[in-house]
Steps between C-alpha positions, in 0.01 A plus 500: 500500500637840397575737782410865510743766618309511829546124542872528434538781755303320770684175432837667547385667821392162633837345418697774675296457817241779492204412725285813482429790268372820661280715284173666410330333206396685184409434138857494373601255775217251441715269281768494770241428770362208296846345479555552873173324576632184328828506690617454857554876543253685718359833384470734800267789427558844653296818519774721359797422276743674734408241763584225250846648439565540873390142567730369229788709634447366851482140381818538295689654792393224739563205269774630270312351204309656212164658585244615244242780486269606218285795396267558210502761225548870573461610864511139618863445407590861583408439863761224523785749478465647850523160666779378274737765634494304826637197316751706302645670808524173694636298204215250500450288184153589372339447160234760422252422220300770324203412287462710188251563225528315164778616270259638242392765751853625568597846380149639447445655845258229595316518833735439798799447271838543668869436438586241766861460394563870562306501824682199649847593374609671821383235747598187307824337394336359189182605320375372166181458300440162337413611148477162329430146626828383349710714730301417814719211630823697470357817656346308790836332568685833493253664736526230768878480462530877545287496815723233653836629375451861604268420789234747407189560290446362151195610303311348208220654297258249344267626224173311513520358148859383553431323828216311329712396201672164468860511611788387284681254724568501872741683727846343491749458784245539777748333737715814488216714633591465866589746776867570551655265756600642834877465536607447862857463621598182676593495868869454410495806273333711768757394761794570266369845406432585866855403599647722228286795610608449862866485402487821296295679767739411781799614290346844440381539858855463628624776270207740535423745779203394710170673440273664753171684501671837549643512148860541390618674817347231717667231292837669540450558872405138555813380315848468647600865441697693762398846629771676303415319178130566555565871540684512170232297323221715642674821395554361151132403475390849604747659260365318199134501599292741290148557619225462239378817328804696628802611295833328541687746723833354398449598138265797526685810376277740692608355836872508418603867483870407476432371150311806383656749260463806725820662628621430847487785748734577783422402853378776732801682650747336261626572153550140394221315317352197670669171424347286231298220655568149384194318373419161638524207265 
């Protein structure tokens, strides 16, 4: 028996482990709902499409496996977008399905016509419209693979006449459509890495001044520094400290009259000019 595009899509979803589809039914989704009814997948109806997207996002985050939501033509699929941002931000693998009007009604400003690919471009890693039944198996495979590989939202638009048409073949390499394995280090690797971190940390601690809550001065005071050395260090810190939003007094020309171009005057009661002051380095 020849399979329709809807049958191919539902069959692939069954094989990758999808148990539920969250959505609000509509005319353009009727072929998909008929295929779901003859499968082991449960259709869970919602009162608003945003709730379907949020439910799919939550299921994907909890299980780590692909979750599916669906909305019908026009406003129905548009409402999915708000909930899909939850899945996109949390890197949850979700497949969003948008029903669409027949292809003959595209491009003539038909009632409730939209551009789903443009609308879903920001929230999804992959978005595509199945234009012909022949390309359906390949596009379905790419959508599910993108949702798993990037851990995010993949979106498919299904025109009503395409989803009812007989598909050309089945989806290949379904075994590759699996979530990425979680790579965990062995106990030996963890112990070896921890020992290396401890060795490096102890080496630096021996060569570094101890820290304290009172900042740099507290760290120096708490170290093995004598009173005379501390006095020199403190003076050096004050010498080179420049307060924020204040000019550098060591380099400000206005505060260094001995570097100005005005002539030197004699001291009161003497005829000799004042000695030239030596600038600090």
